[in-house]
N, C-alpha and C positions, 0 to 999 in steps of 0.2 A: 512548581508555582501554585499558591495554595486557591488563588482565585483565577477565573479567565480574565485576559485583556481585553478580549472581545465576546461578550456573553451572547450564549443561546437570544435570536431574536426574540421578545417580548408579544407575547398575542396582541395586544392592541397595534402591533407594526405588520404583521401578516397582511403583506399584498399577494395581488394574485402574481407575481412574479415570486414571491418566496415560496408561497404554496406550492409552485409547480417544483423549486426544488428539495421542497418534503417529499415529494411524490414520484421522484425520480426513482429511487430504487423500492420505495414504500407503498407506491402504489393509491388509490384514493382515501384510504383510512386517514393515513400522514398527509395529505392535502387538505386535509378536514380536520384533523385535531394536532397536527405538527409531526413532527419526525419523532422518534424515540432517541436517533443520535445528535451527540452536539455538536459532531462535524457537520452535520446537515444543517441545524438549527444557526450554526456560527456562521458558515457559508450562506445562509441565506440574509445574512447583512448586505450581502454584494452578490444578487441574484446572477447578475451578468456573465463576471466571473466564475461564480459556482458553475455555472452550466459550462462553461468553456470547458475549466476542469473536469468535471464530471464527465465530459463528453471523452475527454484522452482518456483517463481512469478507464474506464467502460471499455475504450479500444484492447488496453493493455491487457484488461480483465478477461473480455469475451472473445476480443476477435484478434488478436496477434497470435503469431507464428508459436509463443509461449505457452507450455503447460500449465495446468494449475500448479504442481510443486513449482515447480520454473517462479513463476509469478510468486507462490511465498517464501519462498528462500530468497530473492531479490529484497521483497518488501522487509523481510524481517531483517537478511543482514543492514540494509538500509537503517531502519528503525534501530537495532543495536547500537550500529557507528555513530548517530546523533542523537543517543539516548531517549527517543521519541516513545515517549511510554505509552502514549495512548494507541500511537500505532503498532509498536510492540504487543500489548493486552490483546488488542481485535485481532490481529494476524497469525499471533499464538493460535487462538480459537480457531483460525480460519483455516492453521496448518492441519489442526490435528483433522479436522471435517474432509481433507482432502488425501487424508493417507500418513501424516507426519508421526512419528514418535515423538513423546517427549524427550527423549534421549537426543532424537534429528534438532529438535527446536533448543535447546539447550548447546549443541555443537554449535548451532549457529552463530552464537556468542563467540565460540572458540576459533572460528573463521575455519578457513581450508585445509587447515595444517594437522587438524582433529582427523584421526583414524576411521573415525566411522563412514569418512566419505568416500563417494566409489569416485571415479574419475569425472563423469559428467557433473556433480552435484561439487564436487572440488573446484571444477572449471567456471562454473557460474559463480561461486563465493569470488576467487579469484578473481575474476571480471567485474563483479560489484564493486570491490574492493580497491582496484586500478582505475575502474572511472568515476570512484570517490575522491580518486586522489588525483585532480583534475583532470580528468577525461584521458589519461594516458593509458593507454593498452602498452604492454611492453610488446617487443616483436613474436619473443617464445609464446605467449600467451594469445595474440592475433593467430600466430599458425596453428596453436591448439586449436584454437574454438574454429578457424577454419575446417580443420579437419572432420570435425564432429558436429557442425551447425552450419545451414544453410547461412549465406549472406543476410536473408530476409530476417534470419532470427538472431543472428548476431545485434545487425541497426536495432532490432525490438528489444534486445536484451540491454543493449547501449542506453537507448531512448528511455526502456522504462527503470532503469536505474536513477537517471537523472529524474523523472516523473516522481518518483516515490520519495527519492530527494526531496524535490519540493515540498510535498505533502508533508515529510515528516518537518520540515523547516516551519511551515506554516503553522502545523498544530502546534510545536513549540512557541514557537513567535508568540502566537495569538493565545497561546494557555487554555485551550482544548481542555475541560477535565473528561477523565475516564467516568461513564456512566457506573451507580453502582452496584444497576439490575442487567451491565451490557450483556453476561451471559444469556438471557433471556431472552434477547433479538437479533444480536450480532451474528450473522454467518457468514462462510465464506461466498466470496460472489466471483472468484474464478473460475474459470471452464473448466469441464471436468477433463479427467484425459489430460 
């Protein structure tokens, strides 16, 4: 999409609620000057929805049982599955920041069958694909997940897949554009470890 369907909020429409959205991740400078992120500037068109979505995303990135590597693997696989350019672009950079190699990032596109993956990485990719295909985890996948992950981590993985799918769909449908200077400000927000 060459132009956004819902553009970033113009400055003359910046309300206190919109400024809360700007500041969510970027702090006081963004509250004053607007966010550097087209996602945040677009979400500011609907602050109540934005804050609910941001809080859930923050949970998956900082408070869930998912490690940063698992969280990035989920979001990258979702971005690839739905061709979410914005999501892929920002999270590829974030994946490098948490220790992915370029080869691993490209292997996310190939999926769980790529020989680069160890057991746990392969299992995360299988689960994302199966959840993305109607939410039905096969019995074999469920058993394997249960061998390696706690019940809480399995629940986080399933729900994170759904959340990041929702984000991908929103970015695509609204036509959110990648910022020309995204690498100067985009950073990993997933917890360390």
